[in-house]
C-alpha positions as CSV (number, residue, x, y, z in Angstrom):
1,M,44.1,-223.6,41.7
2,K,43.1,-221.6,44.9
3,H,39.7,-221.1,46.3
4,T,38.3,-217.8,47.6
5,K,39.8,-217.0,51.0
6,E,37.8,-217.4,54.0
7,P,35.6,-216.3,55.8
8,W,32.5,-216.9,53.7
9,M,29.0,-215.8,54.6
10,V,25.5,-216.5,53.5
11,S,23.1,-213.7,52.4
12,D,19.4,-213.5,53.3
13,T,18.8,-215.6,50.2
14,T,20.8,-218.6,49.0
15,D,24.0,-216.7,47.9
16,I,27.4,-217.2,49.4
17,Y,29.7,-214.2,49.6
18,T,33.1,-213.3,50.8
19,K,33.0,-211.7,54.2
20,D,35.8,-209.3,53.4
21,I,34.1,-205.9,53.0
22,K,37.0,-204.7,50.8
23,D,36.3,-207.5,48.4
24,L,32.6,-208.3,48.8
25,R,31.6,-210.6,46.0
26,Q,29.4,-213.5,45.3
27,I,31.1,-216.9,45.4
28,A,28.1,-219.2,44.7
29,D,24.3,-219.4,44.6
30,C,22.8,-222.5,46.1
31,N,19.3,-222.0,44.5
32,V,18.5,-225.1,42.7
33,G,15.6,-223.6,40.8
34,F,11.9,-223.5,41.0
35,L,10.4,-226.9,41.8
36,S,7.0,-228.2,42.8
37,N,7.3,-227.2,46.5
38,E,9.2,-223.9,46.2
39,A,9.1,-223.0,49.9
40,V,10.6,-226.3,51.0
41,H,13.3,-226.1,48.4
42,I,14.2,-222.5,49.3
43,W,14.6,-223.6,52.9
44,Q,16.8,-226.5,51.9
45,D,18.8,-224.2,49.6
46,K,19.5,-221.8,52.5
47,A,20.5,-224.8,54.7
48,N,22.9,-226.0,52.0
49,A,24.4,-222.5,51.6
50,S,24.9,-222.3,55.4
51,R,26.4,-225.7,55.5
52,I,28.8,-225.0,52.7
53,A,29.9,-221.7,54.3
54,L,30.3,-223.3,57.7
55,C,32.4,-226.1,56.4
56,V,34.7,-223.8,54.4
57,N,35.1,-221.5,57.3
58,K,35.9,-224.3,59.7
59,C,38.3,-225.9,57.3
60,A,40.3,-222.6,57.0
61,G,44.0,-223.5,57.0
62,I,43.5,-227.2,56.2
63,T,44.9,-228.2,52.9
64,D,42.8,-229.6,50.1
65,E,45.1,-232.6,50.1
66,A,44.4,-233.3,53.7
67,L,40.7,-233.2,53.1
68,E,40.9,-235.4,50.1
69,S,43.2,-237.9,51.8
70,G,40.7,-238.6,54.5
71,A,42.9,-237.1,57.2
72,L,39.9,-235.7,59.1
73,E,38.2,-239.1,59.0
74,F,41.4,-240.6,60.5
75,M,41.4,-237.9,63.2
76,S,37.9,-238.8,64.2
77,E,38.9,-242.4,64.5
78,V,41.9,-241.4,66.7
79,T,39.5,-239.3,68.9
80,V,37.1,-242.2,69.3
81,A,40.1,-244.5,70.2
82,Y,41.4,-241.9,72.7
83,F,37.9,-241.6,74.4
84,N,37.6,-245.4,74.5
85,D,41.1,-245.8,76.1
86,N,40.0,-243.4,78.8
87,I,36.6,-245.1,79.3
88,E,38.3,-248.6,79.5
89,S,40.8,-247.3,82.1
90,R,38.0,-245.8,84.1
91,N,35.8,-248.9,83.8
92,A,38.7,-251.0,85.1
93,R,38.9,-249.1,88.3
94,D,35.3,-247.8,89.0
95,D,32.1,-249.6,89.9
96,I,30.1,-247.6,87.3
97,K,30.8,-249.0,83.8
98,L,30.5,-246.5,80.9
99,P,29.7,-247.7,77.4
100,L,32.4,-247.3,74.8
101,V,31.8,-244.8,72.0
102,T,31.7,-245.0,68.2
103,K,31.9,-242.2,65.8
104,E,28.1,-242.2,65.6
105,T,27.7,-241.9,69.4
106,L,30.6,-239.5,70.2
107,T,29.6,-236.2,71.8
108,I,31.9,-233.5,73.1
109,D,30.5,-231.0,75.6
110,G,27.0,-232.3,74.7
111,V,27.4,-231.7,71.0
112,K,27.0,-234.6,68.6
113,V,30.1,-234.9,66.5
114,W,29.2,-237.3,63.7
115,E,26.0,-237.8,61.7
116,Q,25.4,-240.4,59.1
117,S,24.0,-239.0,55.9
C-alpha cells in the first residue's frame, strides 16, 4: 500500500492536504474533538498536524521499511560517533578540551537534533 505523495501541507485549521494544486485533497484531520479546554487542544492539534506534515515531507524518498527498521536511529548514532571521533582527535592535540556529545546534546549549526519525548 502506498501513502499519498509528498509534499503535504497544513491548512489554517487542523487539516492536512496534498500540496499538489492539480490534486488538492484532504489527507487527514488532526482535530481530536471538543474537550474541556478547547483553545489549548486546537493549538495542540495544529502543532500535531504541522509535525506530521513536516515529518512526511522530510522523509520523502525514504522507504517505509527503512523507517520501521530503525535505520534513522542508527544514522543518528553514526553521526554522534563521527562527531565524538573528531572531538577526541581535537582534544588529543589542543589545550582546550571539548565535551563529547550524545544524541540528546547534539546540535548542528546551532539546531538541536534530538529531543526526548
